[in-house]
C-alpha positions as CSV (number, residue, x, y, z in Angstrom):
1,M,141.4,61.3,149.1
2,R,137.9,61.9,150.5
3,S,137.5,64.0,153.6
4,P,135.9,62.3,156.9
5,Q,132.0,62.2,157.2
6,T,130.8,64.7,159.9
7,I,129.1,62.3,162.4
8,R,125.8,64.1,163.4
9,A,124.4,64.5,167.3
10,G,121.6,61.8,167.3
11,S,122.8,59.7,164.3
12,P,122.7,55.8,164.7
13,V,126.4,56.0,164.2
14,S,127.3,58.7,166.8
15,L,124.7,56.7,169.2
16,L,126.7,53.7,168.8
17,L,130.1,55.4,169.4
18,L,128.5,56.6,172.4
19,L,127.5,53.1,173.1
20,L,130.7,51.8,172.7
21,L,132.4,54.5,175.0
22,T,130.2,54.3,177.6
23,R,130.7,50.3,177.6
24,V,134.2,50.9,177.9
25,H,134.3,53.0,180.6
26,V,131.8,50.8,182.4
27,D,134.0,47.9,181.6
28,G,137.0,49.4,182.9
29,Y,135.5,49.0,186.4
30,K,136.3,45.7,188.7
31,P,133.3,43.9,190.1
32,V,133.8,44.5,194.2
33,I,132.8,42.1,196.4
34,I,132.2,43.2,200.0
35,V,132.0,40.8,203.1
36,H,131.0,41.7,206.0
37,G,131.9,41.6,209.6
38,L,130.2,40.1,213.0
39,F,127.0,40.4,213.7
40,D,126.3,42.2,210.4
41,G,124.6,41.2,207.0
42,P,124.3,42.9,203.7
43,A,121.6,45.8,204.9
44,Q,124.8,46.9,206.3
45,F,126.2,47.8,203.2
46,K,123.5,50.1,201.1
47,T,125.1,52.9,201.3
48,L,128.7,52.0,200.8
49,T,127.0,50.2,197.6
50,V,125.4,53.7,196.6
51,Y,128.8,55.3,197.4
52,I,130.7,52.9,195.3
53,T,128.1,52.9,192.1
54,K,127.9,57.0,192.3
55,V,131.3,57.5,191.9
56,H,132.1,54.5,189.3
57,P,129.1,54.2,187.4
58,G,128.2,50.7,186.5
59,T,130.5,49.1,189.1
60,E,129.1,45.6,190.1
61,V,129.2,45.2,193.9
62,K,128.1,41.9,195.3
63,V,127.7,41.9,199.2
64,I,127.8,38.2,199.8
65,S,124.6,37.3,202.2
66,L,126.5,34.1,204.4
67,Y,126.6,33.8,208.0
68,D,124.8,37.1,208.6
69,N,123.8,38.4,211.9
70,L,124.3,35.6,214.9
71,A,125.4,33.0,211.9
72,S,128.4,35.0,212.1
73,L,129.5,33.4,215.4
74,K,130.5,30.2,213.5
75,P,134.2,29.0,213.4
76,L,135.8,30.9,210.7
77,W,137.3,27.9,208.9
78,R,133.6,26.8,208.0
79,Q,132.7,30.6,207.1
80,V,136.1,30.7,204.8
81,N,134.7,27.6,203.1
82,A,131.6,29.1,202.4
83,F,132.8,32.2,201.5
84,R,135.2,31.1,199.2
85,K,132.8,29.0,196.8
86,A,130.6,32.4,196.8
87,I,133.3,34.0,195.6
88,E,135.0,31.7,193.6
89,S,131.7,31.9,190.7
90,I,131.5,35.8,190.6
91,M,135.8,35.3,190.0
92,Q,134.9,33.1,187.3
93,E,132.6,35.9,185.5
94,A,135.4,38.2,185.7
95,P,138.7,37.5,183.9
96,D,139.9,41.2,184.4
97,G,139.8,40.4,188.4
98,V,138.2,41.6,191.1
99,H,138.1,43.8,194.4
100,L,137.6,42.5,198.0
101,L,136.5,44.8,200.4
102,C,136.1,43.3,203.9
103,Y,134.8,44.8,207.3
104,S,136.1,43.7,210.7
105,Q,136.0,39.8,211.2
106,G,135.4,39.7,207.9
107,G,138.9,41.2,206.9
108,L,140.3,38.2,208.7
109,M,138.5,35.5,207.0
110,C,139.1,37.5,203.3
111,R,143.0,37.1,204.4
112,A,142.5,33.3,204.9
113,L,140.2,33.3,201.7
114,L,143.1,34.7,199.7
115,S,146.0,32.7,201.0
116,T,144.2,29.4,200.7
117,T,142.6,30.3,196.9
118,P,144.8,29.4,194.5
119,N,144.9,31.5,191.1
120,H,142.3,34.0,192.4
121,N,142.1,37.1,190.7
122,V,141.7,39.7,193.4
123,H,143.3,43.0,192.4
124,T,142.9,45.2,195.7
125,F,142.2,44.0,199.0
126,I,140.8,46.2,201.4
127,S,140.9,45.2,204.9
128,L,138.4,47.9,206.6
129,S,138.9,48.4,210.5
130,S,139.9,44.6,210.8
131,P,141.7,43.0,213.8
132,Q,144.5,42.0,211.4
133,A,146.5,41.0,214.2
134,G,143.9,40.0,216.7
135,Q,141.4,41.2,219.4
136,Y,142.4,42.1,222.9
137,G,140.0,44.4,224.8
138,D,137.0,44.5,227.0
139,T,134.4,45.7,224.8
140,E,130.4,45.9,223.9
141,Y,131.2,42.9,221.6
142,L,133.0,41.0,224.1
143,R,130.3,41.8,226.9
144,W,127.6,40.4,224.7
145,I,129.1,37.8,223.6
146,F,130.8,36.7,227.0
147,P,128.6,38.9,229.3
148,D,130.4,37.0,232.8
149,C,134.2,37.7,231.3
150,M,136.4,40.4,231.7
151,K,139.6,40.2,228.9
152,K,142.2,38.9,231.4
153,S,140.0,35.6,231.5
154,V,138.5,35.1,227.9
155,F,141.5,33.0,227.2
156,R,140.3,29.9,229.6
157,I,137.1,29.7,227.0
158,C,138.9,30.3,224.3
159,Y,142.2,28.6,224.1
160,N,141.1,25.0,224.0
161,R,139.4,23.0,221.4
162,F,135.9,23.7,222.2
163,G,136.5,27.8,222.1
164,Q,137.7,27.4,218.9
165,K,134.1,26.8,217.6
166,V,133.5,30.2,218.2
167,S,134.6,32.9,215.8
168,I,135.6,35.8,218.3
169,C,138.0,33.0,220.0
170,D,139.6,32.5,216.7
171,Y,141.5,35.8,216.6
172,W,141.7,36.3,220.5
173,N,145.2,37.1,220.8
174,D,145.9,37.4,224.8
175,P,149.4,38.9,225.0
176,H,149.9,37.4,228.4
177,H,149.2,34.0,227.3
178,R,151.2,33.5,224.5
179,S,152.3,29.9,224.7
180,R,148.6,29.1,224.8
181,Y,147.5,31.1,221.7
182,L,150.1,29.4,219.8
183,Q,148.8,26.1,221.2
184,Y,145.4,26.0,220.6
185,N,144.4,28.8,217.9
186,S,143.7,27.5,214.9
187,F,142.8,30.2,212.8
188,L,144.9,33.4,213.1
189,A,148.0,31.7,214.1
190,M,148.0,29.7,211.1
191,I,147.0,32.4,208.6
192,N,149.8,34.5,210.2
193,G,152.3,31.8,209.9
194,E,153.0,32.0,214.0
195,R,151.8,28.4,214.3
196,P,153.2,26.6,211.2
197,N,152.0,24.3,208.8
198,S,152.8,22.2,205.7
199,D,150.9,24.6,203.4
200,M,152.5,28.2,204.5
201,K,154.5,28.5,201.4
202,A,151.3,27.8,198.9
203,W,149.8,30.2,201.6
204,R,152.0,32.9,201.0
205,E,152.2,32.8,197.2
206,N,148.2,32.6,196.9
207,F,148.5,35.8,199.1
208,L,151.0,37.6,197.1
209,R,148.6,37.3,193.9
210,I,146.9,40.6,194.9
211,K,148.2,43.9,193.6
212,K,147.5,46.4,196.5
213,L,146.5,45.7,200.6
214,V,144.6,48.7,202.0
215,L,144.5,48.7,205.9
216,I,142.1,51.0,207.3
217,G,141.3,52.0,210.6
218,G,141.8,54.5,213.6
219,P,141.7,55.4,217.6
220,D,138.3,56.3,218.0
221,D,136.9,52.6,216.7
222,G,135.9,51.9,220.1
223,V,135.8,47.8,219.3
224,I,139.2,46.8,217.4
225,T,141.3,46.5,220.4
226,P,144.2,47.8,220.1
227,W,143.0,49.8,217.2
228,Q,146.3,49.2,215.6
229,S,145.4,46.0,215.1
230,S,143.9,46.8,211.5
231,H,147.2,48.1,211.0
232,F,148.6,44.4,211.7
233,G,150.3,46.4,215.2
234,F,149.7,44.8,218.3
235,F,150.4,44.4,222.0
236,D,153.5,42.6,223.4
237,S,153.3,41.4,227.2
238,K,153.5,44.7,228.8
239,E,150.9,46.0,226.8
240,N,153.1,48.0,224.8
241,I,152.1,48.8,220.9
242,I,154.6,46.9,218.5
243,E,154.0,48.2,215.1
244,M,153.4,45.9,212.1
245,R,157.1,46.1,211.0
246,N,158.3,45.4,213.9
247,Q,156.0,41.9,214.5
248,E,157.9,38.6,214.1
249,Y,155.5,37.4,210.9
250,Y,156.3,40.1,209.3
251,K,160.0,40.1,209.6
252,N,160.1,36.8,208.9
253,D,157.4,37.6,205.8
254,T,155.8,34.4,207.1
255,F,152.7,35.3,204.7
256,G,153.7,37.9,202.3
257,L,153.3,41.2,204.0
258,K,157.1,42.5,204.2
259,T,157.1,41.5,200.3
260,L,153.9,43.9,199.7
261,D,155.2,46.5,201.6
262,A,158.6,46.6,200.4
263,N,157.0,47.0,196.9
264,G,155.2,49.6,197.8
265,D,152.0,47.6,197.6
266,V,150.6,48.2,200.9
267,S,148.2,51.5,201.5
268,V,147.6,52.3,205.5
269,C,144.9,55.0,206.2
270,I,144.5,56.4,209.7
271,H,141.2,58.4,210.2
272,S,140.0,59.5,213.3
273,G,136.5,59.9,214.8
274,V,135.1,57.4,213.1
275,K,133.2,54.6,215.4
276,H,133.5,50.7,214.3
277,V,129.7,51.0,213.1
278,N,130.5,54.0,211.1
279,W,133.3,52.9,208.8
280,H,131.4,51.6,205.7
281,S,128.9,54.6,205.7
282,N,131.5,57.0,206.4
283,F,132.0,59.4,202.6
284,T,135.2,61.1,203.5
285,V,136.8,57.6,204.4
286,F,135.5,56.1,201.4
287,S,136.5,59.2,199.2
288,G,139.9,59.1,201.0
289,C,140.9,55.6,201.7
290,M,138.8,53.4,199.3
291,E,137.6,54.9,196.1
292,K,140.9,55.4,194.2
293,W,141.9,51.7,194.2
294,L,138.4,50.2,193.2
295,T,138.7,50.8,189.4
């Protein structure tokens, strides 16, 4: 039997093997799709893109440029439909699946998109400082959008069919006006299953196609209020925090959160000292909360 030939460095055979090995390595990284938040656009995610491609060379990173900046105030269902079309085309070119990394308001849109998209192939959904349980607080963002309102009076603007045409109203969750929230909110209350609809079962099945849900947030965010909303916690009527596992939509498993958690597929990451506008440019947050899930 002949002994195997020695492959010399620099030979055509060795170069071919190196190319094949490199291709296998690069192809191992699923594309990462990034969805921006309120008043954001692709420009805010250049640093995060660099982080991803540096630690996972060859990763295709797509930052969707739709409803950028002031256009992000448009109704969320309208935005979701547009983002779905853009993301579906990327998924079709990635048979092994994609990762979805969504920031702030974008995290809510991505959850709605996942719930309403049959046969999606999203592997990991990273919700980066997103008000998943809603928003209720006097922040700079609120004062910019509704300069003459305090949090106690915003419900008067949001809880009617006209108010639901402003994105922040689609997830404004006033704990002191629960009945009006359930009556008029046409976005958050629906994707949470708090406002029943005939599509709830299908939406739940669609959402449960993901393999991992990563929830990132922290106490010094300064915008998401309460900050625990980034982990599905929220105020009760006395403004005490009710944690995720004590929320009715969790206990009733209306959209699949309890099932994911029971299967060990929910990762909660808490970081202090990070302001809202810095989550996507903080390398410690990236390396500790995101990097290992983006393979």
